[in-house]
C-alpha positions in Angstrom: -25.9 -6.1 -16.6 -24.8 -9.8 -17.8 -25.4 -12.8 -15.5 -25.2 -16.4 -16.3 -23.2 -18.8 -14.6 -19.4 -19.5 -15.5 -16.8 -22.2 -14.8 -13.6 -20.9 -12.1 -11.3 -21.2 -15.7 -13.5 -19.1 -17.6 -13.5 -16.4 -15.0 -10.2 -16.4 -14.8 -9.8 -16.0 -18.3 -12.0 -13.4 -18.4 -10.3 -11.5 -15.5 -6.8 -12.2 -17.2 -8.1 -10.6 -20.4 -9.7 -7.5 -18.6 -6.4 -6.9 -16.5 -4.1 -7.3 -19.5 -3.1 -3.7 -19.9 -1.0 -4.1 -16.5 1.3 -6.1 -17.6 2.8 -3.1 -19.5 5.0 -1.9 -17.3 7.7 1.2 -17.2 10.7 1.2 -15.1 12.1 3.8 -11.8 15.1 3.9 -10.0 14.8 3.6 -6.4 17.0 3.8 -3.1 18.5 0.3 -2.2 16.4 -0.2 0.5 13.2 0.5 -1.4 14.6 -2.2 -3.9 13.8 -5.0 -1.1 11.1 -7.4 -3.0 10.6 -5.6 -6.3 12.3 -6.8 -9.6 15.3 -5.9 -11.2 14.2 -4.2 -14.6 17.5 -4.7 -16.0 20.9 -6.3 -15.6 23.0 -5.0 -12.9 27.2 -5.1 -13.9 29.5 -4.8 -11.2 31.3 -1.1 -11.6 34.1 -2.0 -9.6 36.3 -5.6 -8.6 35.1 -7.2 -5.7 37.6 -7.3 -3.7 39.0 -4.4 -5.1 42.0 -5.3 -3.5 44.5 -8.5 -2.5 43.3 -8.8 1.1 43.9 -11.3 4.3 41.0 -13.9 4.8 42.2 -14.2 8.0 44.0 -13.1 11.1 47.8 -14.1 11.1 50.8 -12.8 9.4 51.7 -12.0 5.7 54.6 -13.7 4.4 56.4 -14.7 1.0 56.1 -18.9 0.6 59.7 -18.4 -1.3 61.5 -17.3 2.0 60.3 -19.9 3.8 61.7 -23.5 2.8 61.2 -25.1 6.1 59.1 -24.9 9.4 59.5 -24.0 12.2 61.1 -21.0 11.2 61.1 -17.6 13.0 60.4 -14.0 11.2 61.3 -10.7 12.2 57.7 -8.7 12.1 58.1 -5.7 10.5 54.6 -4.1 10.4 51.3 -4.3 12.0 48.1 -4.0 9.6 44.3 -3.4 10.2 41.0 -3.1 8.0 41.4 0.2 6.6 45.0 0.8 6.5 46.6 1.5 3.6 49.1 -0.8 1.4 52.8 -1.2 2.7 55.7 -3.2 0.8 56.9 -6.7 2.4 60.6 -7.2 2.7 61.3 -11.1 1.6 62.2 -13.4 4.9 59.9 -10.8 6.8 56.3 -11.2 8.2 53.7 -8.5 8.6 51.0 -9.4 11.4 47.7 -8.5 9.5 44.2 -8.3 10.8 41.4 -9.5 8.2 40.3 -7.6 5.6 43.9 -5.5 5.9 45.5 -5.0 2.2 48.2 -7.4 1.8 52.0 -6.1 1.4 53.1 -5.6 -2.0 55.4 -8.6 -2.1 53.6 -11.2 0.2 51.8 -14.3 -1.5 50.1 -15.8 1.9 48.9 -15.3 4.8 49.9 -17.9 8.3 47.0 -17.7 10.5 47.4 -17.2 14.0 46.8 -20.4 15.1 49.6 -21.8 12.8 52.3 -19.2 14.9 53.9 -18.9 18.1 55.1 -14.9 18.6 58.7 -14.6 19.9 58.9 -11.2 22.0 62.3 -9.6 22.4 64.2 -6.0 21.4 66.1 -7.1 18.5 66.1 -4.1 16.0 64.5 -4.0 12.6 64.4 -1.7 9.8 62.0 0.0 8.7 60.3 -1.4 5.6 61.1 0.2 2.1 57.7 1.4 0.9 56.6 0.8 -2.5 54.7 3.1 -4.7 50.8 3.8 -3.8 52.1 2.5 -0.5 52.5 4.0 3.2 55.7 3.7 5.2 55.5 1.0 7.8 56.2 3.5 10.6 52.7 5.3 10.0 51.2 1.8 10.4 53.0 -0.2 12.8 55.2 1.0 15.2 53.9 -1.2 17.9 55.2 -4.2 15.2 59.0 -3.4 16.0 61.1 -5.6 18.1 58.9 -8.3 17.8 59.5 -11.5 16.1 56.9 -14.7 14.9 57.7 -18.6 14.6 56.0 -19.8 11.4 54.9 -23.7 13.1 53.7 -25.0 9.7 54.5 -23.6 6.1 51.9 -22.0 3.6 51.2 -22.5 0.3 51.4 -19.7 -2.4 48.1 -17.6 -1.9 46.8 -19.5 1.2 44.0 -17.5 2.9 44.2 -14.5 0.4 41.7 -12.6 -1.1 42.7 -12.0 -5.1 41.3 -8.7 -6.2 38.3 -9.9 -8.2 38.2 -13.3 -7.0 34.1 -12.5 -6.2 33.3 -10.8 -9.3 35.3 -8.7 -11.9 33.8 -5.3 -13.2 31.8 -5.4 -16.1 30.1 -8.8 -15.0 26.8 -9.3 -14.4 26.6 -9.2 -10.8 22.3 -9.4 -10.7 20.1 -10.0 -14.0 16.9 -8.6 -14.8 13.7 -10.1 -13.4 15.7 -10.9 -10.1 13.1 -10.2 -7.2 15.4 -8.1 -4.7 16.2 -10.1 -1.3 18.5 -8.5 1.8 21.3 -10.8 0.1 21.0 -9.3 -3.1 21.1 -6.0 -1.2 24.1 -6.9 0.3 25.9 -7.5 -3.0 24.8 -4.4 -4.8 25.9 -2.3 -1.7 29.5 -3.9 -1.7 30.4 -2.7 -5.2 28.9 0.8 -3.7 25.5 1.4 -5.8 22.7 3.5 -3.7 20.0 3.2 -6.8 19.0 0.3 -8.9 16.5 0.2 -11.9 13.0 -1.5 -10.9 9.6 -2.8 -12.4 7.0 -0.3 -11.8 4.2 -1.8 -9.4 0.5 -1.8 -10.8 -1.3 0.7 -9.0 -4.7 -0.9 -6.6 -7.5 0.7 -4.9 -9.8 -1.2 -2.5 -13.1 -0.2 -1.3 -14.9 -2.5 1.0 -18.8 -1.9 1.2 -21.3 -2.6 3.8 -23.2 -0.1 5.9 -22.1 -2.5 8.6 -18.6 -1.7 8.3 -16.6 0.2 10.9 -13.1 0.8 10.8 -10.4 -1.1 13.8 -10.6 0.6 17.1 -13.8 1.7 16.6 -16.6 0.4 19.8 -19.1 -1.5 18.1 -22.5 -0.6 17.9 -25.4 -3.1 17.5 -25.2 -4.7 14.1 -22.1 -3.6 13.3 -18.7 -5.1 12.4 -15.2 -4.0 11.8 -14.2 -4.0 8.6 -11.7 -6.6 7.3 -11.8 -6.7 3.7 -10.4 -3.4 3.3 -7.1 -3.9 5.1 -6.9 -8.0 3.8 -7.2 -7.1 0.2 -5.0 -4.3 0.5 -2.2 -6.5 2.4 -2.9 -9.3 0.0 -2.4 -6.9 -2.8 0.9 -5.6 -1.6 2.4 -8.9 -1.0 2.0 -9.8 -4.3 3.8 -6.9 -5.6 1.1 -4.1 -6.0 1.7 -0.6 -5.0 -1.4 0.2 -2.5 -2.8 3.7 -3.4 -6.2 3.9 -1.8 -8.0 1.9 0.8 -11.8 3.4 1.6 -14.8 2.2 3.1 -18.4 3.0 1.7 -22.0 2.5 3.0 -25.0 1.2 1.1 -25.5 4.9 -0.1 -25.3 4.7 -4.3 -24.1 8.2 -4.5 -21.3 7.9 -1.8 -20.1 5.1 -3.4 -19.9 6.1 -6.5 -17.7 8.9 -5.8 -15.8 6.7 -3.4 -15.4 4.6 -6.9 -14.4 7.7 -9.5 -11.8 8.9 -6.9 -10.4 5.2 -6.3 -10.1 4.8 -10.3 -8.4 8.5 -10.9 -5.4 7.0 -9.0 -5.0 3.4 -9.4 -4.5 0.9 -12.4 -7.4 -1.6 -11.1 -9.8 -1.1 -8.3 -11.0 -4.1 -6.3 -14.0 -3.8 -3.9 -15.7 -6.2 -1.7 -19.6 -6.8 -1.0 -22.9 -5.4 -3.0 -22.8 -8.1 -5.2 -25.0 -10.4 -4.2 -29.2 -11.2 -4.9 -30.5 -9.2 -1.9 -31.8 -5.8 -1.3 -28.7 -3.1 -0.8 -26.6 -4.2 -3.2 -24.4 -0.9 -3.6 -21.9 -2.3 -6.2 -24.7 -3.5 -8.3 -26.8 -1.0 -8.1 -23.7 1.3 -9.4 -22.2 -0.5 -11.8 -25.1 -2.5 -13.3 -26.1 1.0 -15.4 -22.4 0.9 -16.6 -22.3 -2.4 -18.8 -20.8 -4.2 -16.0 -20.9 -8.0 -15.8 -22.0 -9.8 -12.6 -21.9 -13.9 -12.9 -22.3 -16.8 -10.5 -18.7 -18.8 -10.7 -19.1 -22.3 -10.0 -17.2 -22.0 -7.0 -17.4 -22.2 -3.3 -17.0 -20.1 -1.7 -16.8 -16.6 -3.9 -19.4 -17.5 -6.1 -21.2 -14.1 -6.7 -18.3 -12.5 -9.1 -18.2 -8.5 -11.0 -16.1 -7.2 -13.5 -16.6 -3.5 -15.1 -14.7 -0.6 -16.8 -15.0 2.8 -14.9 -13.2 5.7 -16.9 -11.3 2.7 -18.7 -9.8 1.3 -15.4 -11.0 -2.3 -14.7 -12.8 -2.9 -11.7 -13.1 -6.4 -9.6 -16.1 -7.1 -7.6 -15.5 -9.8 -5.1 -18.2 -10.9 -2.4 -18.3 -9.4 0.9 -17.7 -12.5 3.2 -14.3 -12.2 4.4 -13.2 -15.6 3.2 -14.9 -15.1 0.0 -13.3 -11.9 -0.7 -9.6 -13.6 0.6 -10.1 -16.5 -1.8 -11.4 -14.2 -5.1 -8.4 -12.6 -5.0 -5.9 -15.9 -4.5 -7.7 -17.4 -7.6 -8.5 -14.5 -10.1 -6.5 -11.4 -8.8 -3.4 -12.9 -7.7 -1.6 -14.6 -10.6 -2.2 -11.3 -13.2 -0.9 -9.0 -10.4 2.2 -11.1 -9.8 2.9 -11.2 -13.7 2.5 -7.3 -13.4 4.8 -7.0 -11.2 7.2 -9.3 -12.6 7.0 -12.1 -9.5 7.0 -15.6 -10.5 4.1 -17.7 -10.4 3.0 -19.3 -6.8 2.9 -22.6 -8.5 -0.1 -25.5 -7.6 1.6 -28.3 -4.9 0.3 -32.1 -4.6 0.1 -33.4 -1.5 -1.7 -36.5 0.2 -4.8 -35.7 2.5 -3.8 -36.3 5.9 -7.9 -37.7 6.4 -10.9 -37.6 4.5 -13.3 -35.0 3.3 -16.4 -34.6 1.5 -17.3 -31.8 -1.6 -20.1 -30.1 -2.8 -21.0 -31.8 -6.2 -21.1 -29.4 -9.0 -19.0 -26.4 -7.5 -14.8 -26.5 -7.6 -14.2 -25.7 -3.8 -11.3 -24.2 -2.4 -11.2 -25.0 1.2 -9.0 -23.9 3.8 -6.2 -25.9 4.8 -2.7 -26.6 6.4 0.3 -28.5 5.8 1.1 -31.4 7.7 4.6 -32.2 7.2 4.4 -34.2 3.7 0.6 -34.0 3.6 -1.9 -31.5 4.2 -5.2 -31.5 6.4 -8.3 -29.6 6.0 -9.2 -27.3 8.6 -12.9 -27.5 10.0 -15.6 -25.1 9.6 -17.0 -24.5 5.5 -18.4 -21.0 6.8 -17.0 -17.8 4.5 -17.2 -15.7 7.6 -15.1 -18.2 9.5 -11.7 -15.3 9.1 -9.9 -16.6 12.1 -10.2 -20.3 11.1 -8.5 -18.9 7.7 -5.9 -17.1 9.2 -4.6 -20.8 10.5 -4.6 -21.7 6.5 -1.4 -21.6 4.9 -2.6 -23.5 1.6 -6.2 -23.9 -0.2 -7.4 -27.5 -1.1 -8.6 -26.8 -4.9 -11.2 -29.7 -5.0 -12.7 -30.1 -8.9 -16.4 -29.4 -9.2 -17.0 -33.3 -10.0 -15.6 -34.9 -7.1 -17.8 -35.5 -3.8 -15.8 -37.6 -1.4 -11.8 -38.3 -0.9 -10.0 -40.9 1.4 -7.4 -40.3 3.6 -3.8 -41.0 1.6 -5.8 -39.3 -2.1 -3.5 -37.1 -4.1 -5.0 -33.4 -3.8 -3.6 -30.1 -5.7 -3.0 -27.3 -3.0 -2.7 -23.1 -3.8 0.0 -22.2 -1.1 -1.4 -18.8 0.6 
C-alpha cells in the first residue's frame, strides 16, 4: 500500500493513465430514441432527398407564373390537394387549391398564399385536368374544386412558396458528421430521411459500490446511527450524465469478505469501478483493508474536499476509491473521473469558466479548494458552509470554485476559475 502526498494535477494524470484503456471504444447500432445523448460513430449520409418532392410551403393556390401577366386575375380552380395526395398535372391559366406540404402540380411553379387571394363561387363548369405520367386524376382528389374560381390579388414570383426537391439536403450528402452528440433535433433529421437505427460509440461500463455499515437504502426507516445512502445514487447518476453505462450499483457494510465479494462481482461486469468510503485513517476502513494487500495506492491529495484518494486494479479492472463524505465523493468524481469518462464516451470536455466573485472569501492555504458556488448573472457567488457533509447545500450549486493552493484571500470582483457541474 503506497502512501504519500500528491497535487491535484499529479493525481489527475495518474487516474487518466489508469483509465486510458477506456478510451478504446467499439461501435453499436441503436434505435433512434436510444441514440439520444450518444455519440455518432460514423458520418450519417442522407439516403434520400429532403424534401423528396416539390411541395407547397403555404396554404394557397398553385399557379404557373407565365400565365399571370397582371393582377388581379381570376382563374378557374381545377383541383384541391391536401398533404398526402398524389401529384396532378397543371393546366396553364388555371389554379389548384393546395395545402401546406401537398405536392405541387406538374407544370405549376409558384404558390399564391390564401391571404393574397379572394375565392369566387359560381357554377362555371371546369373540364377535368389531363393527368400526366405518375400523377393521379383530378376527379380522384378534388371533386369539391369543380365550379370554383379564385382571384389572385398579387402576382407571385417564380418559385414563390415552393419547397424544391432536395432543398433541405440532397441524397448522398452528409446529414450528421461522426462525433455528433445526438440531440432531439438530430433525431428529427434522422427520422425525416427514414432512418431507424444509427451507429454510436459504446459507452464505458461503470459499477459503483458505496461502503459503510451506517448506510441504508432510501425508503428505509432510519434506526439510530443509520443514514440514507446518497453516494451510490449520486456517483451512478454522475457517471450516467457523463456518457457511461452504469451496470451495477451496490452497497456494502464494513465486513471485508462481503466487500471483497461485491468488488469481484462489480469488476466482472464493468470496465471501471468507483467506491466511496473506507479510505480514511481510522478503524473499519474496509476499502483499504481489502485493496491494500493488492498493491493499491492510497494517497493524500492536496485538495479540499476530497483529500483521501486511492486507485487499484481488481482482475485488471481499474478501481477509483473516493472518500465517503457525500460532497467529497462528488467533487472527487468531477475532478478526476469526469474528464476521462467524457473522453471515452466521445463527449466534449467540460471547459472551465472565468468569472468575477460577487463577494470576497478566504481559502485554506496549502490545499487547492473546490468550493460550492453558483452563477450570479455574469459573476459567481460562493455558497456558505465548508463541511463536506452538506449535500443539500451542494444541490444548490451549479459550479465549483477552483481556488489555487497558494491563495488565501480573494476580494470581491477578483477573477476566479469555476468548473461547471
